[in-house]
mmCIF file of the N, C-alpha and C atoms, coordinates in Angstrom:
data_MODEL
# 
_entry.id   MODEL 
# 
loop_
_atom_site.group_PDB 
_atom_site.id 
_atom_site.type_symbol 
_atom_site.label_atom_id 
_atom_site.label_alt_id 
_atom_site.label_comp_id 
_atom_site.label_asym_id 
_atom_site.label_entity_id 
_atom_site.label_seq_id 
_atom_site.pdbx_PDB_ins_code 
_atom_site.Cartn_x 
_atom_site.Cartn_y 
_atom_site.Cartn_z 
_atom_site.occupancy 
_atom_site.B_iso_or_equiv 
_atom_site.pdbx_formal_charge 
_atom_site.auth_seq_id 
_atom_site.auth_comp_id 
_atom_site.auth_asym_id 
_atom_site.auth_atom_id 
_atom_site.pdbx_PDB_model_num 
ATOM 1   N N  . MET A 1 1  ? -9.177  11.204  -8.910  1.00 0.00 ? 1  MET A N  1 
ATOM 2   C CA . MET A 1 1  ? -10.019 10.787  -7.942  1.00 0.00 ? 1  MET A CA 1 
ATOM 3   C C  . MET A 1 1  ? -9.473  9.555   -6.912  1.00 0.00 ? 1  MET A C  1 
ATOM 4   N N  . SER A 1 2  ? -9.162  9.963   -6.071  1.00 0.00 ? 2  SER A N  1 
ATOM 5   C CA . SER A 1 2  ? -9.151  9.083   -4.811  1.00 0.00 ? 2  SER A CA 1 
ATOM 6   C C  . SER A 1 2  ? -9.912  7.647   -4.643  1.00 0.00 ? 2  SER A C  1 
ATOM 7   N N  . LYS A 1 3  ? -9.199  6.422   -4.364  1.00 0.00 ? 3  LYS A N  1 
ATOM 8   C CA . LYS A 1 3  ? -10.650 5.224   -4.497  1.00 0.00 ? 3  LYS A CA 1 
ATOM 9   C C  . LYS A 1 3  ? -10.475 4.139   -3.405  1.00 0.00 ? 3  LYS A C  1 
ATOM 10  N N  . LEU A 1 4  ? -11.312 3.702   -2.754  1.00 0.00 ? 4  LEU A N  1 
ATOM 11  C CA . LEU A 1 4  ? -11.106 3.176   -0.986  1.00 0.00 ? 4  LEU A CA 1 
ATOM 12  C C  . LEU A 1 4  ? -11.558 2.279   -0.987  1.00 0.00 ? 4  LEU A C  1 
ATOM 13  N N  . LEU A 1 5  ? -11.212 0.643   -1.105  1.00 0.00 ? 5  LEU A N  1 
ATOM 14  C CA . LEU A 1 5  ? -12.197 -0.236  -1.193  1.00 0.00 ? 5  LEU A CA 1 
ATOM 15  C C  . LEU A 1 5  ? -12.399 -0.774  0.294   1.00 0.00 ? 5  LEU A C  1 
ATOM 16  N N  . TYR A 1 6  ? -13.540 -0.879  0.970   1.00 0.00 ? 6  TYR A N  1 
ATOM 17  C CA . TYR A 1 6  ? -14.123 -1.029  2.148   1.00 0.00 ? 6  TYR A CA 1 
ATOM 18  C C  . TYR A 1 6  ? -14.544 -2.477  2.057   1.00 0.00 ? 6  TYR A C  1 
ATOM 19  N N  . VAL A 1 7  ? -14.160 -3.051  2.903   1.00 0.00 ? 7  VAL A N  1 
ATOM 20  C CA . VAL A 1 7  ? -14.256 -4.666  2.884   1.00 0.00 ? 7  VAL A CA 1 
ATOM 21  C C  . VAL A 1 7  ? -14.464 -5.191  4.029   1.00 0.00 ? 7  VAL A C  1 
ATOM 22  N N  . ILE A 1 8  ? -16.319 -5.435  4.333   1.00 0.00 ? 8  ILE A N  1 
ATOM 23  C CA . ILE A 1 8  ? -16.954 -5.756  5.652   1.00 0.00 ? 8  ILE A CA 1 
ATOM 24  C C  . ILE A 1 8  ? -16.849 -7.466  5.507   1.00 0.00 ? 8  ILE A C  1 
ATOM 25  N N  . SER A 1 9  ? -16.130 -7.922  6.630   1.00 0.00 ? 9  SER A N  1 
ATOM 26  C CA . SER A 1 9  ? -15.463 -9.150  6.789   1.00 0.00 ? 9  SER A CA 1 
ATOM 27  C C  . SER A 1 9  ? -16.261 -10.126 7.495   1.00 0.00 ? 9  SER A C  1 
ATOM 28  N N  . SER A 1 10 ? -17.311 -9.211  8.559   1.00 0.00 ? 10 SER A N  1 
ATOM 29  C CA . SER A 1 10 ? -17.820 -9.658  9.417   1.00 0.00 ? 10 SER A CA 1 
ATOM 30  C C  . SER A 1 10 ? -19.384 -10.299 9.286   1.00 0.00 ? 10 SER A C  1 
ATOM 31  N N  . PRO A 1 11 ? -19.397 -11.793 9.887   1.00 0.00 ? 11 PRO A N  1 
ATOM 32  C CA . PRO A 1 11 ? -20.739 -12.415 9.226   1.00 0.00 ? 11 PRO A CA 1 
ATOM 33  C C  . PRO A 1 11 ? -21.738 -11.966 9.922   1.00 0.00 ? 11 PRO A C  1 
ATOM 34  N N  . ARG A 1 12 ? -21.595 -11.255 11.188  1.00 0.00 ? 12 ARG A N  1 
ATOM 35  C CA . ARG A 1 12 ? -22.718 -10.832 12.064  1.00 0.00 ? 12 ARG A CA 1 
ATOM 36  C C  . ARG A 1 12 ? -23.527 -9.386  11.456  1.00 0.00 ? 12 ARG A C  1 
ATOM 37  N N  . GLY A 1 13 ? -23.588 -8.925  9.919   1.00 0.00 ? 13 GLY A N  1 
ATOM 38  C CA . GLY A 1 13 ? -24.226 -7.565  9.589   1.00 0.00 ? 13 GLY A CA 1 
ATOM 39  C C  . GLY A 1 13 ? -24.070 -6.680  10.764  1.00 0.00 ? 13 GLY A C  1 
ATOM 40  N N  . GLU A 1 14 ? -25.326 -6.291  10.254  1.00 0.00 ? 14 GLU A N  1 
ATOM 41  C CA . GLU A 1 14 ? -25.991 -4.809  11.422  1.00 0.00 ? 14 GLU A CA 1 
ATOM 42  C C  . GLU A 1 14 ? -25.839 -5.722  12.720  1.00 0.00 ? 14 GLU A C  1 
ATOM 43  N N  . GLN A 1 15 ? -25.461 -6.680  13.684  1.00 0.00 ? 15 GLN A N  1 
ATOM 44  C CA . GLN A 1 15 ? -24.842 -6.527  14.402  1.00 0.00 ? 15 GLN A CA 1 
ATOM 45  C C  . GLN A 1 15 ? -23.439 -6.251  15.203  1.00 0.00 ? 15 GLN A C  1 
ATOM 46  N N  . SER A 1 16 ? -22.429 -6.163  14.067  1.00 0.00 ? 16 SER A N  1 
ATOM 47  C CA . SER A 1 16 ? -21.344 -6.143  14.222  1.00 0.00 ? 16 SER A CA 1 
ATOM 48  C C  . SER A 1 16 ? -20.807 -4.899  14.711  1.00 0.00 ? 16 SER A C  1 
ATOM 49  N N  . GLU A 1 17 ? -20.100 -5.130  15.874  1.00 0.00 ? 17 GLU A N  1 
ATOM 50  C CA . GLU A 1 17 ? -20.031 -3.571  16.518  1.00 0.00 ? 17 GLU A CA 1 
ATOM 51  C C  . GLU A 1 17 ? -18.463 -3.323  15.666  1.00 0.00 ? 17 GLU A C  1 
ATOM 52  N N  . SER A 1 18 ? -17.783 -4.046  15.068  1.00 0.00 ? 18 SER A N  1 
ATOM 53  C CA . SER A 1 18 ? -16.132 -3.555  14.610  1.00 0.00 ? 18 SER A CA 1 
ATOM 54  C C  . SER A 1 18 ? -17.189 -3.182  13.270  1.00 0.00 ? 18 SER A C  1 
ATOM 55  N N  . THR A 1 19 ? -18.239 -3.721  12.311  1.00 0.00 ? 19 THR A N  1 
ATOM 56  C CA . THR A 1 19 ? -18.774 -2.741  11.356  1.00 0.00 ? 19 THR A CA 1 
ATOM 57  C C  . THR A 1 19 ? -19.395 -1.420  11.697  1.00 0.00 ? 19 THR A C  1 
ATOM 58  N N  . LYS A 1 20 ? -19.906 -0.949  12.987  1.00 0.00 ? 20 LYS A N  1 
ATOM 59  C CA . LYS A 1 20 ? -20.235 0.232   13.197  1.00 0.00 ? 20 LYS A CA 1 
ATOM 60  C C  . LYS A 1 20 ? -19.270 1.094   13.277  1.00 0.00 ? 20 LYS A C  1 
ATOM 61  N N  . ILE A 1 21 ? -18.110 0.228   14.046  1.00 0.00 ? 21 ILE A N  1 
ATOM 62  C CA . ILE A 1 21 ? -17.181 1.567   14.126  1.00 0.00 ? 21 ILE A CA 1 
ATOM 63  C C  . ILE A 1 21 ? -16.741 1.839   13.226  1.00 0.00 ? 21 ILE A C  1 
ATOM 64  N N  . ALA A 1 22 ? -15.770 0.653   12.435  1.00 0.00 ? 22 ALA A N  1 
ATOM 65  C CA . ALA A 1 22 ? -15.505 1.413   10.795  1.00 0.00 ? 22 ALA A CA 1 
ATOM 66  C C  . ALA A 1 22 ? -16.346 1.861   9.909   1.00 0.00 ? 22 ALA A C  1 
ATOM 67  N N  . ASP A 1 23 ? -18.117 1.845   10.402  1.00 0.00 ? 23 ASP A N  1 
ATOM 68  C CA . ASP A 1 23 ? -18.413 3.128   9.487   1.00 0.00 ? 23 ASP A CA 1 
ATOM 69  C C  . ASP A 1 23 ? -18.239 3.831   9.880   1.00 0.00 ? 23 ASP A C  1 
ATOM 70  N N  . GLU A 1 24 ? -18.502 4.399   11.224  1.00 0.00 ? 24 GLU A N  1 
ATOM 71  C CA . GLU A 1 24 ? -18.052 6.044   11.736  1.00 0.00 ? 24 GLU A CA 1 
ATOM 72  C C  . GLU A 1 24 ? -17.031 6.453   11.449  1.00 0.00 ? 24 GLU A C  1 
ATOM 73  N N  . PHE A 1 25 ? -15.933 5.689   11.322  1.00 0.00 ? 25 PHE A N  1 
ATOM 74  C CA . PHE A 1 25 ? -14.706 6.502   10.934  1.00 0.00 ? 25 PHE A CA 1 
ATOM 75  C C  . PHE A 1 25 ? -14.584 6.949   9.576   1.00 0.00 ? 25 PHE A C  1 
ATOM 76  N N  . LEU A 1 26 ? -15.156 5.388   8.578   1.00 0.00 ? 26 LEU A N  1 
ATOM 77  C CA . LEU A 1 26 ? -15.655 5.906   7.182   1.00 0.00 ? 26 LEU A CA 1 
ATOM 78  C C  . LEU A 1 26 ? -16.135 6.977   7.131   1.00 0.00 ? 26 LEU A C  1 
ATOM 79  N N  . GLY A 1 27 ? -17.431 7.733   8.206   1.00 0.00 ? 27 GLY A N  1 
ATOM 80  C CA . GLY A 1 27 ? -17.798 8.733   7.953   1.00 0.00 ? 27 GLY A CA 1 
ATOM 81  C C  . GLY A 1 27 ? -17.213 10.040  8.059   1.00 0.00 ? 27 GLY A C  1 
ATOM 82  N N  . ALA A 1 28 ? -16.213 9.932   9.159   1.00 0.00 ? 28 ALA A N  1 
ATOM 83  C CA . ALA A 1 28 ? -15.211 11.235  9.731   1.00 0.00 ? 28 ALA A CA 1 
ATOM 84  C C  . ALA A 1 28 ? -14.148 11.307  7.694   1.00 0.00 ? 28 ALA A C  1 
ATOM 85  N N  . TYR A 1 29 ? -14.128 10.167  7.634   1.00 0.00 ? 29 TYR A N  1 
ATOM 86  C CA . TYR A 1 29 ? -12.978 10.395  6.786   1.00 0.00 ? 29 TYR A CA 1 
ATOM 87  C C  . TYR A 1 29 ? -13.211 10.875  5.610   1.00 0.00 ? 29 TYR A C  1 
ATOM 88  N N  . LEU A 1 30 ? -14.360 10.389  4.940   1.00 0.00 ? 30 LEU A N  1 
ATOM 89  C CA . LEU A 1 30 ? -15.587 11.136  3.961   1.00 0.00 ? 30 LEU A CA 1 
ATOM 90  C C  . LEU A 1 30 ? -15.606 12.504  4.311   1.00 0.00 ? 30 LEU A C  1 
ATOM 91  N N  . GLY A 1 31 ? -15.979 12.889  5.327   1.00 0.00 ? 31 GLY A N  1 
ATOM 92  C CA . GLY A 1 31 ? -15.844 14.468  5.518   1.00 0.00 ? 31 GLY A CA 1 
ATOM 93  C C  . GLY A 1 31 ? -14.893 14.869  5.415   1.00 0.00 ? 31 GLY A C  1 
ATOM 94  N N  . ALA A 1 32 ? -13.641 14.542  5.840   1.00 0.00 ? 32 ALA A N  1 
ATOM 95  C CA . ALA A 1 32 ? -12.224 15.026  5.282   1.00 0.00 ? 32 ALA A CA 1 
ATOM 96  C C  . ALA A 1 32 ? -12.102 14.967  3.784   1.00 0.00 ? 32 ALA A C  1 
ATOM 97  N N  . ARG A 1 33 ? -12.090 14.121  2.933   1.00 0.00 ? 33 ARG A N  1 
ATOM 98  C CA . ARG A 1 33 ? -11.839 13.631  1.618   1.00 0.00 ? 33 ARG A CA 1 
ATOM 99  C C  . ARG A 1 33 ? -13.227 13.878  0.551   1.00 0.00 ? 33 ARG A C  1 
ATOM 100 N N  . PRO A 1 34 ? -13.982 15.135  0.978   1.00 0.00 ? 34 PRO A N  1 
ATOM 101 C CA . PRO A 1 34 ? -14.620 15.318  0.086   1.00 0.00 ? 34 PRO A CA 1 
ATOM 102 C C  . PRO A 1 34 ? -14.464 14.343  -1.600  1.00 0.00 ? 34 PRO A C  1 
ATOM 103 N N  . GLY A 1 35 ? -15.485 13.792  -2.368  1.00 0.00 ? 35 GLY A N  1 
ATOM 104 C CA . GLY A 1 35 ? -15.344 13.244  -3.418  1.00 0.00 ? 35 GLY A CA 1 
ATOM 105 C C  . GLY A 1 35 ? -14.299 11.574  -3.830  1.00 0.00 ? 35 GLY A C  1 
ATOM 106 N N  . LEU A 1 36 ? -14.178 11.512  -2.393  1.00 0.00 ? 36 LEU A N  1 
ATOM 107 C CA . LEU A 1 36 ? -13.237 10.047  -2.332  1.00 0.00 ? 36 LEU A CA 1 
ATOM 108 C C  . LEU A 1 36 ? -14.643 8.407   -2.961  1.00 0.00 ? 36 LEU A C  1 
ATOM 109 N N  . ASP A 1 37 ? -14.063 8.196   -3.546  1.00 0.00 ? 37 ASP A N  1 
ATOM 110 C CA . ASP A 1 37 ? -14.999 7.060   -4.577  1.00 0.00 ? 37 ASP A CA 1 
ATOM 111 C C  . ASP A 1 37 ? -14.587 5.451   -3.289  1.00 0.00 ? 37 ASP A C  1 
ATOM 112 N N  . VAL A 1 38 ? -15.556 5.442   -2.602  1.00 0.00 ? 38 VAL A N  1 
ATOM 113 C CA . VAL A 1 38 ? -15.713 4.273   -1.755  1.00 0.00 ? 38 VAL A CA 1 
ATOM 114 C C  . VAL A 1 38 ? -16.238 3.269   -2.753  1.00 0.00 ? 38 VAL A C  1 
ATOM 115 N N  . GLN A 1 39 ? -15.818 2.141   -2.750  1.00 0.00 ? 39 GLN A N  1 
ATOM 116 C CA . GLN A 1 39 ? -16.613 0.652   -2.972  1.00 0.00 ? 39 GLN A CA 1 
ATOM 117 C C  . GLN A 1 39 ? -16.194 -0.148  -1.786  1.00 0.00 ? 39 GLN A C  1 
ATOM 118 N N  . ARG A 1 40 ? -17.611 -0.823  -1.638  1.00 0.00 ? 40 ARG A N  1 
ATOM 119 C CA . ARG A 1 40 ? -18.164 -1.950  -0.490  1.00 0.00 ? 40 ARG A CA 1 
ATOM 120 C C  . ARG A 1 40 ? -17.809 -3.111  -0.827  1.00 0.00 ? 40 ARG A C  1 
ATOM 121 N N  . LEU A 1 41 ? -17.039 -3.951  -0.221  1.00 0.00 ? 41 LEU A N  1 
ATOM 122 C CA . LEU A 1 41 ? -16.954 -5.375  -0.564  1.00 0.00 ? 41 LEU A CA 1 
ATOM 123 C C  . LEU A 1 41 ? -17.071 -6.143  0.298   1.00 0.00 ? 41 LEU A C  1 
ATOM 124 N N  . ASN A 1 42 ? -18.856 -7.115  1.038   1.00 0.00 ? 42 ASN A N  1 
ATOM 125 C CA . ASN A 1 42 ? -19.262 -7.231  2.182   1.00 0.00 ? 42 ASN A CA 1 
ATOM 126 C C  . ASN A 1 42 ? -18.821 -8.688  1.445   1.00 0.00 ? 42 ASN A C  1 
ATOM 127 N N  . LEU A 1 43 ? -17.981 -9.070  2.121   1.00 0.00 ? 43 LEU A N  1 
ATOM 128 C CA . LEU A 1 43 ? -17.762 -10.463 1.737   1.00 0.00 ? 43 LEU A CA 1 
ATOM 129 C C  . LEU A 1 43 ? -18.510 -11.702 2.320   1.00 0.00 ? 43 LEU A C  1 
ATOM 130 N N  . TRP A 1 44 ? -19.949 -11.649 3.092   1.00 0.00 ? 44 TRP A N  1 
ATOM 131 C CA . TRP A 1 44 ? -20.772 -12.364 3.428   1.00 0.00 ? 44 TRP A CA 1 
ATOM 132 C C  . TRP A 1 44 ? -22.135 -12.277 2.541   1.00 0.00 ? 44 TRP A C  1 
ATOM 133 N N  . ASP A 1 45 ? -22.586 -10.942 1.538   1.00 0.00 ? 45 ASP A N  1 
ATOM 134 C CA . ASP A 1 45 ? -23.096 -10.687 0.839   1.00 0.00 ? 45 ASP A CA 1 
ATOM 135 C C  . ASP A 1 45 ? -23.060 -11.040 -0.452  1.00 0.00 ? 45 ASP A C  1 
ATOM 136 N N  . ASP A 1 46 ? -21.645 -10.943 -1.239  1.00 0.00 ? 46 ASP A N  1 
ATOM 137 C CA . ASP A 1 46 ? -21.166 -11.605 -2.575  1.00 0.00 ? 46 ASP A CA 1 
ATOM 138 C C  . ASP A 1 46 ? -20.519 -13.035 -2.570  1.00 0.00 ? 46 ASP A C  1 
ATOM 139 N N  . GLN A 1 47 ? -20.638 -13.784 -3.823  1.00 0.00 ? 47 GLN A N  1 
ATOM 140 C CA . GLN A 1 47 ? -20.137 -14.462 -4.067  1.00 0.00 ? 47 GLN A CA 1 
ATOM 141 C C  . GLN A 1 47 ? -18.920 -14.493 -4.801  1.00 0.00 ? 47 GLN A C  1 
ATOM 142 N N  . LEU A 1 48 ? -17.892 -14.689 -3.893  1.00 0.00 ? 48 LEU A N  1 
ATOM 143 C CA . LEU A 1 48 ? -16.498 -14.588 -4.884  1.00 0.00 ? 48 LEU A CA 1 
ATOM 144 C C  . LEU A 1 48 ? -16.155 -16.182 -5.160  1.00 0.00 ? 48 LEU A C  1 
ATOM 145 N N  . PRO A 1 49 ? -14.893 -15.921 -6.016  1.00 0.00 ? 49 PRO A N  1 
ATOM 146 C CA . PRO A 1 49 ? -14.906 -17.010 -6.657  1.00 0.00 ? 49 PRO A CA 1 
ATOM 147 C C  . PRO A 1 49 ? -14.104 -17.906 -6.053  1.00 0.00 ? 49 PRO A C  1 
ATOM 148 N N  . ILE A 1 50 ? -13.890 -19.151 -6.936  1.00 0.00 ? 50 ILE A N  1 
ATOM 149 C CA . ILE A 1 50 ? -12.680 -19.945 -6.565  1.00 0.00 ? 50 ILE A CA 1 
ATOM 150 C C  . ILE A 1 50 ? -11.240 -19.886 -7.221  1.00 0.00 ? 50 ILE A C  1 
ATOM 151 N N  . TYR A 1 51 ? -10.439 -19.474 -6.214  1.00 0.00 ? 51 TYR A N  1 
ATOM 152 C CA . TYR A 1 51 ? -9.634  -19.009 -6.463  1.00 0.00 ? 51 TYR A CA 1 
ATOM 153 C C  . TYR A 1 51 ? -8.124  -20.319 -6.487  1.00 0.00 ? 51 TYR A C  1 
ATOM 154 N N  . GLY A 1 52 ? -7.920  -20.988 -7.361  1.00 0.00 ? 52 GLY A N  1 
ATOM 155 C CA . GLY A 1 52 ? -7.155  -21.611 -7.359  1.00 0.00 ? 52 GLY A CA 1 
ATOM 156 C C  . GLY A 1 52 ? -6.007  -21.652 -8.479  1.00 0.00 ? 52 GLY A C  1 
ATOM 157 N N  . GLY A 1 53 ? -5.578  -22.651 -8.909  1.00 0.00 ? 53 GLY A N  1 
ATOM 158 C CA . GLY A 1 53 ? -4.586  -22.516 -9.896  1.00 0.00 ? 53 GLY A CA 1 
ATOM 159 C C  . GLY A 1 53 ? -4.612  -21.846 -10.992 1.00 0.00 ? 53 GLY A C  1 
ATOM 160 N N  . ARG A 1 54 ? -5.261  -22.244 -11.802 1.00 0.00 ? 54 ARG A N  1 
ATOM 161 C CA . ARG A 1 54 ? -5.824  -21.242 -12.439 1.00 0.00 ? 54 ARG A CA 1 
ATOM 162 C C  . ARG A 1 54 ? -5.802  -19.514 -12.918 1.00 0.00 ? 54 ARG A C  1 
ATOM 163 N N  . GLY A 1 55 ? -6.910  -19.294 -11.062 1.00 0.00 ? 55 GLY A N  1 
ATOM 164 C CA . GLY A 1 55 ? -6.257  -17.761 -10.899 1.00 0.00 ? 55 GLY A CA 1 
ATOM 165 C C  . GLY A 1 55 ? -5.345  -17.206 -10.312 1.00 0.00 ? 55 GLY A C  1 
ATOM 166 N N  . ALA A 1 56 ? -4.496  -18.265 -9.936  1.00 0.00 ? 56 ALA A N  1 
ATOM 167 C CA . ALA A 1 56 ? -3.092  -17.801 -9.701  1.00 0.00 ? 56 ALA A CA 1 
ATOM 168 C C  . ALA A 1 56 ? -2.044  -17.749 -11.564 1.00 0.00 ? 56 ALA A C  1 
ATOM 169 N N  . ALA A 1 57 ? -2.226  -18.601 -12.003 1.00 0.00 ? 57 ALA A N  1 
ATOM 170 C CA . ALA A 1 57 ? -1.799  -18.378 -13.100 1.00 0.00 ? 57 ALA A CA 1 
ATOM 171 C C  . ALA A 1 57 ? -2.455  -17.423 -13.688 1.00 0.00 ? 57 ALA A C  1 
ATOM 172 N N  . ALA A 1 58 ? -3.329  -17.033 -14.142 1.00 0.00 ? 58 ALA A N  1 
ATOM 173 C CA . ALA A 1 58 ? -3.968  -16.011 -14.783 1.00 0.00 ? 58 ALA A CA 1 
ATOM 174 C C  . ALA A 1 58 ? -3.398  -14.429 -13.873 1.00 0.00 ? 58 ALA A C  1 
ATOM 175 N N  . LYS A 1 59 ? -3.041  -14.687 -13.202 1.00 0.00 ? 59 LYS A N  1 
ATOM 176 C CA . LYS A 1 59 ? -3.339  -12.985 -12.071 1.00 0.00 ? 59 LYS A CA 1 
ATOM 177 C C  . LYS A 1 59 ? -1.613  -12.954 -13.382 1.00 0.00 ? 59 LYS A C  1 
ATOM 178 N N  . MET A 1 60 ? -0.355  -13.663 -12.597 1.00 0.00 ? 60 MET A N  1 
ATOM 179 C CA . MET A 1 60 ? 0.611   -14.049 -13.282 1.00 0.00 ? 60 MET A CA 1 
ATOM 180 C C  . MET A 1 60 ? 1.107   -13.537 -14.649 1.00 0.00 ? 60 MET A C  1 
ATOM 181 N N  . THR A 1 61 ? 0.103   -13.672 -15.779 1.00 0.00 ? 61 THR A N  1 
ATOM 182 C CA . THR A 1 61 ? -0.270  -13.756 -17.113 1.00 0.00 ? 61 THR A CA 1 
ATOM 183 C C  . THR A 1 61 ? -0.251  -12.434 -16.894 1.00 0.00 ? 61 THR A C  1 
ATOM 184 N N  . VAL A 1 62 ? -1.545  -11.454 -16.452 1.00 0.00 ? 62 VAL A N  1 
ATOM 185 C CA . VAL A 1 62 ? -1.687  -10.198 -16.780 1.00 0.00 ? 62 VAL A CA 1 
ATOM 186 C C  . VAL A 1 62 ? -0.659  -9.257  -15.607 1.00 0.00 ? 62 VAL A C  1 
ATOM 187 N N  . PHE A 1 63 ? -0.200  -9.817  -14.383 1.00 0.00 ? 63 PHE A N  1 
ATOM 188 C CA . PHE A 1 63 ? 1.328   -8.902  -14.296 1.00 0.00 ? 63 PHE A CA 1 
ATOM 189 C C  . PHE A 1 63 ? 2.207   -8.972  -15.196 1.00 0.00 ? 63 PHE A C  1 
ATOM 190 N N  . SER A 1 64 ? 2.533   -10.018 -15.948 1.00 0.00 ? 64 SER A N  1 
ATOM 191 C CA . SER A 1 64 ? 3.609   -10.046 -16.839 1.00 0.00 ? 64 SER A CA 1 
ATOM 192 C C  . SER A 1 64 ? 2.966   -9.144  -18.161 1.00 0.00 ? 64 SER A C  1 
ATOM 193 N N  . GLY A 1 65 ? 1.829   -8.526  -18.387 1.00 0.00 ? 65 GLY A N  1 
ATOM 194 C CA . GLY A 1 65 ? 1.764   -7.383  -19.874 1.00 0.00 ? 65 GLY A CA 1 
ATOM 195 C C  . GLY A 1 65 ? 0.894   -8.262  -20.601 1.00 0.00 ? 65 GLY A C  1 
ATOM 196 N N  . GLN A 1 66 ? 0.402   -9.878  -20.194 1.00 0.00 ? 66 GLN A N  1 
ATOM 197 C CA . GLN A 1 66 ? 0.096   -10.465 -21.315 1.00 0.00 ? 66 GLN A CA 1 
ATOM 198 C C  . GLN A 1 66 ? -1.420  -10.113 -20.900 1.00 0.00 ? 66 GLN A C  1 
ATOM 199 N N  . THR A 1 67 ? -2.306  -10.342 -21.986 1.00 0.00 ? 67 THR A N  1 
ATOM 200 C CA . THR A 1 67 ? -3.671  -10.997 -21.744 1.00 0.00 ? 67 THR A CA 1 
ATOM 201 C C  . THR A 1 67 ? -3.901  -13.281 -21.390 1.00 0.00 ? 67 THR A C  1 
ATOM 202 N N  . PRO A 1 68 ? -4.761  -12.977 -20.469 1.00 0.00 ? 68 PRO A N  1 
ATOM 203 C CA . PRO A 1 68 ? -5.164  -14.714 -19.883 1.00 0.00 ? 68 PRO A CA 1 
ATOM 204 C C  . PRO A 1 68 ? -6.106  -15.131 -21.631 1.00 0.00 ? 68 PRO A C  1 
ATOM 205 N N  . VAL A 1 69 ? -5.857  -16.489 -21.502 1.00 0.00 ? 69 VAL A N  1 
ATOM 206 C CA . VAL A 1 69 ? -6.558  -16.661 -22.928 1.00 0.00 ? 69 VAL A CA 1 
ATOM 207 C C  . VAL A 1 69 ? -6.977  -18.298 -22.536 1.00 0.00 ? 69 VAL A C  1 
ATOM 208 N N  . GLY A 1 70 ? -8.144  -18.934 -22.819 1.00 0.00 ? 70 GLY A N  1 
ATOM 209 C CA . GLY A 1 70 ? -8.980  -20.177 -22.247 1.00 0.00 ? 70 GLY A CA 1 
ATOM 210 C C  . GLY A 1 70 ? -8.720  -19.926 -20.715 1.00 0.00 ? 70 GLY A C  1 
ATOM 211 N N  . ASP A 1 71 ? -8.861  -21.354 -20.098 1.00 0.00 ? 71 ASP A N  1 
ATOM 212 C CA . ASP A 1 71 ? -9.198  -21.464 -18.515 1.00 0.00 ? 71 ASP A CA 1 
ATOM 213 C C  . ASP A 1 71 ? -9.135  -20.224 -17.987 1.00 0.00 ? 71 ASP A C  1 
ATOM 214 N N  . GLU A 1 72 ? -7.496  -20.171 -18.132 1.00 0.00 ? 72 GLU A N  1 
ATOM 215 C CA . GLU A 1 72 ? -7.079  -18.461 -17.302 1.00 0.00 ? 72 GLU A CA 1 
ATOM 216 C C  . GLU A 1 72 ? -7.648  -17.756 -17.613 1.00 0.00 ? 72 GLU A C  1 
ATOM 217 N N  . ALA A 1 73 ? -8.080  -17.076 -18.551 1.00 0.00 ? 73 ALA A N  1 
ATOM 218 C CA . ALA A 1 73 ? -9.413  -16.213 -18.982 1.00 0.00 ? 73 ALA A CA 1 
ATOM 219 C C  . ALA A 1 73 ? -9.883  -15.847 -18.185 1.00 0.00 ? 73 ALA A C  1 
ATOM 220 N N  . ALA A 1 74 ? -11.092 -17.244 -18.485 1.00 0.00 ? 74 ALA A N  1 
ATOM 221 C CA . ALA A 1 74 ? -12.281 -17.600 -17.472 1.00 0.00 ? 74 ALA A CA 1 
ATOM 222 C C  . ALA A 1 74 ? -12.238 -17.263 -16.135 1.00 0.00 ? 74 ALA A C  1 
ATOM 223 N N  . ALA A 1 75 ? -10.789 -17.233 -15.873 1.00 0.00 ? 75 ALA A N  1 
ATOM 224 C CA . ALA A 1 75 ? -10.564 -16.822 -13.927 1.00 0.00 ? 75 ALA A CA 1 
ATOM 225 C C  . ALA A 1 75 ? -10.595 -16.097 -13.637 1.00 0.00 ? 75 ALA A C  1 
ATOM 226 N N  . TRP A 1 76 ? -10.187 -15.390 -14.396 1.00 0.00 ? 76 TRP A N  1 
ATOM 227 C CA . TRP A 1 76 ? -9.699  -14.185 -14.471 1.00 0.00 ? 76 TRP A CA 1 
ATOM 228 C C  . TRP A 1 76 ? -10.505 -13.121 -14.412 1.00 0.00 ? 76 TRP A C  1 
ATOM 229 N N  . ALA A 1 77 ? -11.385 -13.391 -15.451 1.00 0.00 ? 77 ALA A N  1 
ATOM 230 C CA . ALA A 1 77 ? -13.041 -12.801 -15.520 1.00 0.00 ? 77 ALA A CA 1 
ATOM 231 C C  . ALA A 1 77 ? -13.648 -12.868 -14.265 1.00 0.00 ? 77 ALA A C  1 
ATOM 232 N N  . ASP A 1 78 ? -13.687 -13.521 -13.630 1.00 0.00 ? 78 ASP A N  1 
ATOM 233 C CA . ASP A 1 78 ? -14.233 -13.989 -11.922 1.00 0.00 ? 78 ASP A CA 1 
ATOM 234 C C  . ASP A 1 78 ? -13.652 -12.820 -11.310 1.00 0.00 ? 78 ASP A C  1 
ATOM 235 N N  . VAL A 1 79 ? -12.592 -13.108 -11.165 1.00 0.00 ? 79 VAL A N  1 
ATOM 236 C CA . VAL A 1 79 ? -11.262 -12.169 -10.341 1.00 0.00 ? 79 VAL A CA 1 
ATOM 237 C C  . VAL A 1 79 ? -11.945 -10.563 -10.726 1.00 0.00 ? 79 VAL A C  1 
ATOM 238 N N  . GLU A 1 80 ? -12.373 -10.716 -11.854 1.00 0.00 ? 80 GLU A N  1 
ATOM 239 C CA . GLU A 1 80 ? -12.441 -9.223  -11.878 1.00 0.00 ? 80 GLU A CA 1 
ATOM 240 C C  . GLU A 1 80 ? -13.610 -8.614  -11.859 1.00 0.00 ? 80 GLU A C  1 
ATOM 241 N N  . ARG A 1 81 ? -14.510 -9.741  -11.728 1.00 0.00 ? 81 ARG A N  1 
ATOM 242 C CA . ARG A 1 81 ? -16.089 -8.856  -11.278 1.00 0.00 ? 81 ARG A CA 1 
ATOM 243 C C  . ARG A 1 81 ? -15.820 -8.680  -9.746  1.00 0.00 ? 81 ARG A C  1 
ATOM 244 N N  . VAL A 1 82 ? -15.548 -9.443  -9.274  1.00 0.00 ? 82 VAL A N  1 
ATOM 245 C CA . VAL A 1 82 ? -15.217 -8.536  -7.943  1.00 0.00 ? 82 VAL A CA 1 
ATOM 246 C C  . VAL A 1 82 ? -14.772 -7.717  -7.779  1.00 0.00 ? 82 VAL A C  1 
# 
């Protein structure tokens, strides 16, 4: 099954013209691709984690095929939540 991450980045919510256009596009896209799994991430509704040095180190640990531990594990858990 294909997946699509739809990032809503406008702070204007229902008043956003760009979000309305994106919603129209998404509706047409879904019509052409039934079964598509769409996950929405609204940058203004969700609390995003602070991504600093610990997050960057954790990312590199994961990319190298290892499991983060300690502070890195906590930072990576915050990233995975999103």
